[in-house]
Structure formats: structure tokens, C-alpha cells
C-alpha positions as CSV (number, residue, x, y, z in Angstrom):
1,M,-72.7,-62.2,-109.4
2,S,-70.1,-62.3,-112.2
3,L,-67.4,-59.5,-110.2
4,R,-68.1,-62.4,-107.3
5,V,-67.0,-65.3,-109.0
6,I,-64.1,-63.3,-111.2
7,L,-62.5,-63.2,-107.2
8,Y,-63.1,-66.3,-106.2
9,T,-61.9,-67.0,-109.0
10,C,-58.1,-65.0,-108.7
11,S,-58.8,-65.9,-104.7
12,L,-58.9,-69.7,-106.3
13,I,-55.0,-68.9,-108.2
14,S,-53.1,-67.2,-105.5
15,F,-54.7,-69.2,-102.7
16,V,-52.6,-72.7,-105.4
17,Y,-49.9,-71.3,-106.8
18,G,-49.0,-68.4,-104.4
19,A,-46.8,-65.3,-105.2
20,G,-43.0,-65.0,-104.0
21,E,-39.8,-63.2,-104.9
22,L,-36.8,-63.6,-106.9
23,L,-33.6,-61.5,-105.7
24,I,-30.1,-61.9,-107.0
25,L,-27.9,-61.2,-103.5
26,N,-24.8,-61.3,-105.5
27,S,-23.4,-62.1,-109.1
28,P,-20.2,-62.6,-111.2
29,D,-19.3,-60.4,-113.8
30,S,-20.2,-62.6,-116.5
31,L,-24.2,-62.0,-115.9
32,R,-25.8,-58.8,-116.0
33,W,-29.3,-58.4,-114.9
34,K,-31.9,-56.3,-115.7
35,G,-35.7,-55.1,-115.5
36,N,-38.4,-56.5,-113.2
37,P,-40.1,-58.9,-115.0
38,S,-42.2,-61.8,-113.7
39,L,-41.0,-65.3,-113.7
40,D,-42.4,-68.8,-113.0
41,E,-40.1,-71.0,-110.1
42,S,-41.0,-73.3,-112.4
43,M,-38.3,-71.6,-114.7
44,L,-36.0,-70.6,-112.1
45,K,-34.0,-73.9,-112.9
46,E,-33.5,-72.9,-116.6
47,V,-32.8,-69.6,-115.5
48,Y,-30.2,-71.3,-113.2
49,S,-28.5,-73.6,-115.7
50,A,-28.5,-71.0,-118.0
51,A,-26.5,-68.6,-115.6
52,M,-23.8,-71.9,-115.1
53,G,-23.5,-72.5,-118.6
54,Y,-25.2,-75.8,-118.8
55,T,-27.8,-76.2,-121.7
56,I,-31.4,-75.4,-120.7
57,E,-34.2,-77.5,-121.5
58,K,-37.7,-74.9,-121.9
59,N,-37.0,-72.0,-123.9
60,S,-38.7,-69.2,-122.2
61,N,-40.0,-65.8,-122.9
62,W,-38.3,-64.6,-120.7
63,N,-35.9,-61.8,-120.4
64,G,-34.2,-60.4,-116.6
65,M,-30.5,-62.3,-116.9
66,Y,-28.3,-61.4,-120.0
67,I,-24.2,-63.5,-120.4
68,Q,-21.6,-61.5,-120.8
69,D,-18.7,-63.5,-120.9
70,P,-20.0,-67.3,-121.9
71,F,-15.5,-68.0,-120.4
72,N,-16.2,-66.8,-116.6
73,Y,-19.7,-68.5,-115.9
74,P,-20.3,-69.3,-111.8
75,E,-18.3,-71.7,-110.3
76,A,-21.0,-72.0,-107.0
77,L,-24.1,-71.5,-106.6
78,V,-25.8,-70.4,-103.2
79,H,-29.5,-70.4,-103.0
80,V,-31.5,-69.7,-99.9
81,A,-35.5,-71.1,-100.4
82,I,-37.9,-68.9,-97.8
83,E,-40.1,-70.4,-97.3
84,G,-44.0,-68.9,-95.7
85,V,-43.5,-65.4,-97.2
86,T,-44.4,-63.3,-99.9
87,N,-41.1,-61.2,-99.7
88,L,-39.1,-59.2,-97.3
89,G,-40.6,-56.2,-97.7
90,K,-38.8,-52.9,-96.6
91,Y,-35.9,-54.8,-95.1
92,S,-35.3,-55.9,-98.4
93,P,-31.8,-54.9,-99.8
94,L,-32.4,-51.9,-102.4
95,D,-29.6,-52.2,-104.1
96,V,-30.1,-56.0,-105.6
97,P,-32.1,-57.0,-108.7
98,K,-35.8,-58.5,-107.5
99,Y,-38.2,-60.1,-109.9
100,P,-42.1,-61.3,-108.8
101,L,-41.9,-64.9,-109.0
102,N,-45.6,-67.2,-109.1
103,T,-44.8,-70.4,-107.8
104,D,-45.7,-72.9,-109.2
105,E,-43.4,-75.8,-108.3
106,D,-41.3,-76.5,-104.9
107,E,-37.8,-75.6,-104.6
108,F,-36.9,-78.9,-104.2
109,S,-38.0,-79.4,-107.3
110,T,-35.4,-76.7,-108.1
111,W,-33.2,-78.6,-106.4
112,R,-33.3,-82.0,-107.3
113,A,-32.9,-80.9,-111.5
114,M,-30.0,-78.6,-110.6
115,K,-28.8,-81.3,-109.1
116,H,-29.2,-83.7,-111.3
117,R,-27.7,-81.4,-114.2
118,V,-24.8,-80.9,-112.3
119,I,-23.8,-84.8,-111.4
120,E,-25.2,-84.8,-115.2
121,R,-22.5,-82.8,-116.9
122,H,-19.6,-83.2,-114.2
123,P,-19.9,-86.5,-113.8
124,E,-16.4,-87.8,-112.2
125,D,-15.7,-84.4,-110.0
126,N,-15.9,-83.7,-106.9
127,N,-18.8,-81.0,-106.6
128,T,-20.2,-80.0,-103.4
129,L,-23.8,-80.4,-103.8
130,V,-24.9,-79.4,-100.5
131,R,-28.9,-79.2,-99.5
132,V,-29.2,-77.8,-95.9
133,E,-33.0,-77.8,-94.2
134,L,-32.5,-75.2,-91.3
135,S,-35.0,-76.2,-89.4
136,G,-33.8,-79.5,-89.0
137,G,-30.8,-78.0,-86.7
138,L,-27.6,-80.4,-85.9
139,Q,-28.9,-83.4,-86.7
140,E,-29.3,-82.5,-90.6
141,L,-25.8,-81.2,-91.2
142,N,-24.9,-85.1,-90.4
143,K,-25.1,-85.4,-93.3
144,Y,-22.7,-83.4,-95.2
145,R,-19.9,-84.3,-91.6
146,D,-17.6,-85.1,-94.7
147,I,-18.1,-81.7,-96.6
148,L,-18.5,-79.9,-93.4
149,N,-16.5,-81.0,-91.2
150,D,-15.4,-80.0,-87.5
151,L,-18.5,-77.5,-87.9
152,S,-19.0,-75.8,-84.6
153,V,-22.2,-74.2,-84.3
154,E,-22.7,-71.3,-80.6
155,L,-26.4,-71.3,-79.7
156,N,-26.5,-68.0,-79.4
157,Y,-30.3,-66.3,-78.5
158,P,-29.3,-62.5,-78.5
159,S,-31.9,-60.8,-76.1
160,S,-34.9,-59.3,-77.1
161,E,-37.5,-57.8,-75.9
162,E,-39.7,-58.4,-78.9
163,L,-38.1,-62.6,-80.0
164,Q,-37.7,-63.7,-76.9
165,V,-36.0,-67.3,-76.8
166,D,-38.7,-68.9,-74.1
167,I,-41.3,-68.6,-77.5
168,E,-40.9,-71.9,-79.7
169,E,-41.3,-69.8,-82.7
170,N,-38.5,-67.4,-81.8
171,R,-36.1,-69.9,-80.4
172,K,-36.7,-72.1,-83.9
173,F,-35.8,-68.6,-85.7
174,F,-32.4,-68.3,-84.2
175,E,-31.3,-71.5,-84.3
176,E,-32.1,-72.0,-88.0
177,I,-30.1,-68.7,-88.0
178,A,-26.9,-69.6,-86.2
179,V,-26.6,-72.9,-89.0
180,M,-26.6,-70.8,-91.2
181,N,-23.9,-68.7,-90.1
182,A,-22.1,-71.6,-89.0
183,I,-22.5,-73.4,-92.5
184,S,-21.1,-70.1,-94.6
185,E,-18.0,-69.2,-92.2
186,K,-16.7,-72.7,-92.3
187,I,-17.2,-72.4,-96.7
188,K,-14.7,-69.2,-95.9
189,M,-12.4,-70.9,-93.8
190,M,-12.3,-73.8,-96.9
191,K,-11.5,-71.2,-98.9
192,D,-8.7,-73.4,-100.5
193,N,-10.3,-76.7,-101.1
194,L,-12.8,-74.7,-103.7
195,Q,-10.6,-72.8,-105.7
196,D,-10.5,-75.6,-108.5
197,A,-12.9,-76.0,-111.9
198,N,-15.9,-78.0,-109.9
199,Q,-19.2,-76.1,-110.3
200,D,-20.5,-76.6,-106.4
201,I,-24.6,-75.7,-105.0
202,Y,-25.5,-74.9,-101.6
203,W,-29.1,-75.1,-100.9
204,F,-30.8,-73.3,-97.8
205,V,-34.2,-73.3,-96.2
206,F,-35.1,-70.9,-94.3
207,T,-38.9,-71.7,-92.8
208,S,-39.3,-70.4,-88.8
209,L,-39.9,-66.8,-90.6
210,H,-43.6,-67.9,-91.2
211,A,-44.0,-69.2,-87.8
212,V,-43.2,-65.9,-86.4
213,S,-44.8,-63.8,-88.7
214,D,-47.8,-65.9,-87.5
215,F,-47.3,-66.1,-83.9
216,H,-46.5,-62.5,-83.8
217,G,-48.3,-61.0,-86.7
218,P,-47.3,-59.9,-89.7
219,D,-46.9,-56.0,-89.4
220,S,-45.6,-56.6,-85.4
221,R,-42.5,-54.8,-84.5
222,A,-41.1,-58.8,-84.1
223,T,-41.5,-59.7,-86.7
224,A,-40.2,-56.9,-88.5
225,Q,-36.8,-57.6,-85.9
226,A,-36.9,-60.8,-87.3
227,R,-36.8,-60.0,-90.6
228,E,-33.8,-57.8,-90.1
229,I,-32.3,-60.3,-88.2
230,L,-32.6,-62.6,-91.7
231,I,-31.6,-59.9,-93.9
232,D,-27.9,-59.1,-91.7
233,S,-27.8,-63.4,-92.1
234,L,-28.0,-62.7,-96.0
235,Q,-25.4,-60.0,-96.4
236,K,-23.2,-61.8,-94.7
237,L,-23.7,-65.5,-95.6
238,T,-22.8,-63.1,-99.4
239,H,-19.7,-62.0,-98.2
240,N,-18.4,-65.3,-96.4
241,M,-19.1,-66.4,-100.3
242,N,-17.8,-64.1,-102.0
243,Q,-14.4,-64.7,-100.6
244,A,-14.8,-68.3,-100.7
245,Y,-15.1,-68.3,-104.4
246,N,-13.3,-64.7,-105.0
247,G,-16.5,-63.0,-106.9
248,R,-17.6,-66.2,-109.2
249,V,-20.4,-67.3,-107.1
250,L,-24.6,-66.7,-107.6
251,V,-26.4,-65.8,-104.7
252,T,-30.0,-65.9,-104.6
253,A,-33.2,-65.7,-101.9
254,V,-36.4,-66.7,-103.4
255,T,-39.3,-66.4,-100.7
256,S,-42.3,-68.4,-101.1
257,D,-45.4,-68.5,-99.9
258,A,-46.5,-71.2,-101.0
259,S,-45.5,-73.8,-98.6
260,H,-47.7,-71.6,-96.0
261,T,-51.1,-71.8,-98.1
262,R,-49.6,-75.8,-97.7
263,R,-49.4,-75.5,-94.2
264,A,-52.8,-73.6,-93.5
265,R,-54.5,-76.6,-95.4
266,A,-52.7,-78.9,-93.6
267,L,-53.9,-77.8,-90.2
268,L,-57.1,-77.3,-92.0
269,A,-57.2,-80.9,-92.8
270,E,-55.7,-82.1,-89.3
271,D,-58.1,-80.0,-86.9
272,N,-60.9,-81.8,-89.3
273,V,-59.8,-85.1,-88.2
274,N,-59.7,-84.7,-84.4
275,A,-62.8,-83.0,-84.7
276,S,-63.9,-86.3,-86.4
277,G,-63.5,-88.2,-83.1
278,A,-59.8,-89.6,-84.9
279,S,-57.3,-89.7,-82.2
280,A,-54.3,-87.4,-83.1
281,T,-50.6,-89.6,-84.1
282,T,-48.1,-88.6,-81.5
283,E,-44.0,-89.4,-82.5
284,S,-43.6,-92.3,-80.2
285,S,-47.2,-93.7,-81.4
286,K,-46.2,-93.5,-85.3
287,S,-45.2,-96.8,-86.9
288,T,-42.4,-97.3,-88.3
289,V,-42.2,-98.3,-92.2
290,P,-41.0,-102.1,-92.4
291,T,-37.2,-102.5,-94.4
292,V,-37.9,-103.7,-97.9
293,N,-35.6,-105.9,-100.3
294,L,-35.9,-105.8,-103.6
295,N,-33.0,-107.9,-104.0
296,N,-35.2,-111.1,-101.9
297,P,-38.5,-112.7,-103.1
298,Q,-39.8,-113.2,-99.9
299,D,-39.7,-109.4,-99.4
300,V,-41.3,-109.5,-103.0
301,T,-43.6,-112.1,-102.5
302,K,-44.6,-111.2,-99.0
303,W,-45.0,-107.3,-99.7
304,N,-46.4,-107.7,-103.4
305,L,-43.8,-105.5,-104.4
306,A,-43.1,-104.7,-108.7
307,A,-39.8,-105.4,-110.2
308,D,-37.1,-102.6,-110.2
309,Y,-35.9,-101.5,-112.7
310,N,-32.9,-99.7,-113.6
311,E,-32.5,-96.0,-115.5
312,N,-32.2,-97.7,-119.1
313,Y,-35.7,-98.9,-119.0
314,P,-37.5,-96.6,-120.2
315,V,-35.8,-96.1,-123.4
316,I,-35.5,-99.6,-124.2
317,F,-39.3,-99.5,-123.7
318,N,-39.6,-96.8,-125.9
319,I,-37.5,-97.8,-128.9
320,I,-39.5,-101.6,-128.4
321,L,-42.7,-99.5,-127.9
322,W,-42.0,-96.9,-131.6
323,F,-40.0,-100.2,-133.3
324,G,-43.5,-101.9,-132.9
325,V,-45.2,-99.4,-134.0
326,A,-43.4,-98.4,-137.2
327,F,-43.4,-102.0,-138.4
328,F,-47.5,-102.2,-137.5
329,F,-48.2,-99.5,-139.8
330,S,-45.4,-100.5,-143.0
331,L,-47.2,-104.5,-142.5
332,L,-50.3,-102.8,-142.6
333,A,-49.4,-100.8,-146.3
334,V,-47.1,-103.5,-147.6
335,S,-50.1,-105.4,-147.1
336,Y,-53.0,-102.8,-149.1
337,V,-50.7,-102.6,-152.1
338,I,-50.5,-106.0,-153.0
339,A,-54.1,-106.4,-152.2
340,T,-55.0,-103.5,-154.6
341,M,-52.1,-104.6,-157.2
342,D,-53.5,-105.2,-160.8
343,P,-53.0,-108.2,-162.1
344,G,-52.6,-107.7,-165.3
345,R,-50.2,-104.9,-165.5
346,D,-48.7,-104.4,-161.8
347,S,-46.3,-107.7,-161.4
348,I,-45.0,-110.1,-163.5
349,I,-45.6,-112.4,-160.9
350,Y,-48.9,-112.7,-161.7
351,R,-48.1,-112.6,-165.3
352,M,-46.0,-115.5,-164.9
353,T,-48.0,-117.3,-162.8
354,S,-51.1,-116.9,-165.1
355,N,-53.1,-120.6,-166.5
356,R,-52.1,-119.3,-170.0
357,M,-48.4,-117.5,-170.2
358,K,-47.8,-115.0,-172.9
359,K,-44.3,-116.5,-175.1
360,D,-42.9,-114.2,-177.7
361,N,-42.2,-116.5,-181.1
């Protein structure tokens, strides 16, 4: 019975957190990677911050990275999040550092923290901060027209018996590969515009590999070929980024099955809803979210919206709160001392206001 409970607990923990792997595809000479210690994904932003010369917000005992030259930090960080798979298996590059990853945080939280730290460190610089969800295709690139101007993507589907393009999962995989290759080639062509003191971040989210693995099977020849194609694309990305930044770029790939777990749970929930008789909502029947203007009193009243606070509100709130607490306890202490004061010895106020004041003759 106890063994069954232990196995259930372990499976529950792995179901919630998931597992993954951190691969260091390229690193400048200022950084040295050593050993094979495991790392929590929630600490990944601290590792990236230390690698780029930023102040970290949380300390840890992780000793997989050492800074050898604090005067030549990376000029760019390239992160490729491969969602839905634990690792790349035997197709992973053998000569790169690898670290087991406990996926206790989603990649978007890491991206948001890194973006905030770059802006906070360089508020007046024109840093390139790009996060591309490759599944969005060309529409996703419209957000970065000013950076990736005149970007052309050629959707060449290679002929393969295992990965036939008439299957949607395979076609999505090739589209994500094509978009990532096109972006890396474009960045290599922009080499002259990238030689500055600004630190840039390129964040890619690759999601179609787990769909191919689910459709064909994780041990199928189609999945094996898809892994090979992805590894080849990652090597091209590393080469192009290395040329664009003259070697001063940190390129990493992170595999994580956390999104695969969430996807399975979402599908189960959807199946339960459909089985209970609820109609499935299609894309055409989804209700659009109304646009609300917080500066319009009518919208605020209609939608019962809270007041819009600025970024200084938490600071002011904490100052007022803790000043009030300190003032209350100070007043309480003074009142207690006065109440317990001996009127015969302690205070001249009581002696001078006595009915029979003592006078020295």
C-alpha cells in the first residue's frame, strides 16, 4: 500500500511539473559551463541574468556556469523553447553542455522577466527584444516589422516518405522550421546594424514537434526525422547568430514537456464538456472581447471596473502602510510608559502640579 502511494505521488509530481533539458548551443569565451547539475526552470532567468552581467534577484547553489571575463558579456541571448518533449534524445548535439531541467515555470514567465531586466538596465537604448511563437507563422512576424523588415519566408516542403505534407501536423512542423530559418538568415544579413553596445534577446517558441510525436509516435521514423531536421535548423540558427554578433552570443535550447501535459489536460476537459452535452464553440462563434476605455466614466460604470493604478502605487501603499504600523506601536509604547510612570519620582510634571509643592528655603 505504501509503495503504491509513493508511486502515485511521484507520478503526480512529474505530471504537474514535468521534465526538460537545457542545452548550451553557443557561448562566448567569457562564460564557462561545467558539470551536469539539475536546474529549476524558475532559476533560468537568474542564470541568464548572471550570464549577461545583470544583478540577480535570487541566489541558488547551482554551479553549472562560471563567469571568466566580466568585461565581455554576451551581446545577445537566443533562447529556443521546444515545447512538449522532454529532450531531443540521441539526435541532440553531443559536444554541447546539457543540464536536466525541472520545468516548474512556463517559458513566458522567464521571457517576461528577462525583457523587464533588459529594459530596466538599458532604459534609453534601442535594444532588440523579439519573442516569436513560430506556430503563428507570418502573422506573428507582423509585430516586428520595424526590426525584421522585408523578411521573406519560403515554405519549401521537402519530399519525405515519413513526413508527408498532406498531414497537418507535418505541415505545421515545416512551417515553423521555415520561419525560424528565415529569421536567422535575416539577422545574419543585419550584421552591420547589430554591432553596438546594446544587448538583444531573441526568443523562439517551437511547439509542433510534440504534435508530430503524438501523431506518428515518439519512437517512429517520422519523429526521428523531425528531430534531425530541428537539430539541423538549430545549428543553422547558432551559426547565423554567431556570425551576426562575432561570437558574443549565448544560444540555448530548452526542451519541456510541461506544455504537453497542459495540452493533454485541456483536451480531457474539452472532451468532458462535449460529453456532457455542451456544444463546442467554433472559431466563428466565439464572442469578441469588448474594447473598454478606462478614461471613459461611462465604460467604468457600465463594466464596474476598478480604478487604474500606476506603477508607483505599490511603493506608496507600502510606505503609508508601514509608517502607519510604526506610528501606531510608537504611540502605544509612549502611552504605556506615561500610564505606568511613578508620579513621585519620575516626572517633574507631577511634582510641579501637586497640591502642596515643595519649596527650598
